[in-house]
N, C-alpha and C positions, 0 to 999 in steps of 0.2 A: 435573907433580906435582899431586895433588889435595889441596885444603885443606878441613879440616873446619870447619864453621861453629861459632863459640864458643857455648856454652850460655848463655842469658840467665838469670842467677841472681837478678834483681830480682823483687820481688813484682808480678805483673801487675795493672794497674789501680790501683796505689797511687801517691798523689801524694807523691813524695819532696821536695817543696818545702813541704809543710804544716808547721806548728809541731809540734815534737816533738824527740826525741833519737834518735840513730842511732849504733850501735857500728860502727866501721869498722876493717878490717885491710888494710894494704897491704904486700906483700912486695917485697923488692929483686929485681931481675932475677937469675934463676938462684939465688935465695936466697943471694947472696953476703953474707958477714959484713963489711959495710963501714960500719955505722952506730955500733956500740958494741962494747965488750967487757964481759962480766959476770963480776965476781969474787965468788965465793961464799966467805964466811968459814968458818973451821974449827969455830967453836962453834955450839951450838944457837940462841943468841940473836943471832948475827951476821947482820945484814941484808946482802943482796947489794949490791954497789956497781956502778953502771953508769958506765963510763968512755966518754964519747962520743968518737968519732973526729972528724976535721975535717968529714966529711960529716954525721955525727950532729949536730954543732953547727949546721950549716946547717939541718937539719930542725927542730931546736928553735927556732932563730931564726925560721924560716918560720911556725911556729905562732903566735908572738908577733906577727909582722908581719900575718898574715891576721886575727888577732883585732882588730887596729886598722883593717883595711881594710873589714870587714863589720860594719855596725851590727846586723844581725839574725841573724848566725851567730857562734857562739862555741865554742871548744874549750877546756875547762877541765881535762879529764882525758886524759892520754896517757902512753904509755911508748914509748921508743925502744930496741928490742931490737937485737941484732946484725944480723939480716937481715929485720926487719919492724917495723912500728909498729902500735899499737892506739890508737884515740882515740874519744872520744864527742863528736860534733858536735851542738850544740843550736841549733835554729832557733826564733826567737821574733819573728816579724814582727808588727808592730802591725796590728790590723785583721783578722788571720786570713788565710785563703786567699781567693783571688778566685773569681768564679763561672765562670772559664774552665775548659775541660776539663783533666783531669790532664795534666801535662807528661810527655813521654816520658822514659825513664831518662837519655837523653843530654843533656837540657836541664833536669833538675831541679836544685834548689839543692845537693843532696848531690853529684851528679855534677859540677856546675860547680866546687864547692869542691875536690873531689878532683883534678879535671883541672888547675885552677889551681895547687894545691899541688904536684902532680907537675912541672908545667912550670917553676915558679919554682925548685924545689929542683934539678931537672936542670940548669937554666941556671947557677945559682950553683955547683953541683958541677962543671960542665964535663963532665958525663957523663950518659948515660941510665941512671939507677940503679933505676928502678921496673919491676916487671912490668906487663903491659898492663892488667889489670883490678884489681878490689879486691873484698873481701867486706864486706857490710853486714848489719846486723841492726836492725830497727825495734824500738826500746825502747818497750814498750807500757804499762808502769806503774812505780810507784816501786820495787817489789821487783826488777823486771827491771833498772832503772837501777842499783840498789845492787849487784846481782850482777855487772853488767858493770864497774862502777867498781872493785869488789873484785878482779875478774879482772885489770884493768890494774895495780892496786897490787901484787898478788901474783905477777904473771907473771915478774918477774926471779928470784924465789926458786925457781921451777919450770922454769928455763931448760933444764936437762939433760933434763927429761922433756917439754919443749914439743914440740908437733906440728911446729913450724917449725924445730926444732933439727936440724942436721946438721953434721958436721965441715966447717968452711969452710977 
């Protein structure tokens, strides 16, 4: 059986350990609906309600735990959807970046954070719940940050039209 090499979706030559903000999406394996249920109200002003499953609670707790583990990395904005999560990871190392060459995507701060997050949640869930890779977007300015933050806030209300929605 011949295996296709996975496409590298990271920005070539970009130092993913430098100070800044990054929008990240991680999907569950096979896009299974195992993290939450979204209940959309009947009225126009009714906000959707996210009901976390046991695995979703583990994901939420892991964000809190990791915010305490890392001094220079923080996740303030996130949403736990039925089959994926979106979050903004902020890196604020004192002293800026080093004079070393840019790290590869596999040892950057963002990759290390995502890898640790996945391993810890998998272990606590007792299951391999995540897909192999993840999507990231480098947030380049305040307008971009606000756009991604609003996307996270409004994502539950748009669940039925979400690109990751599929009957689970």
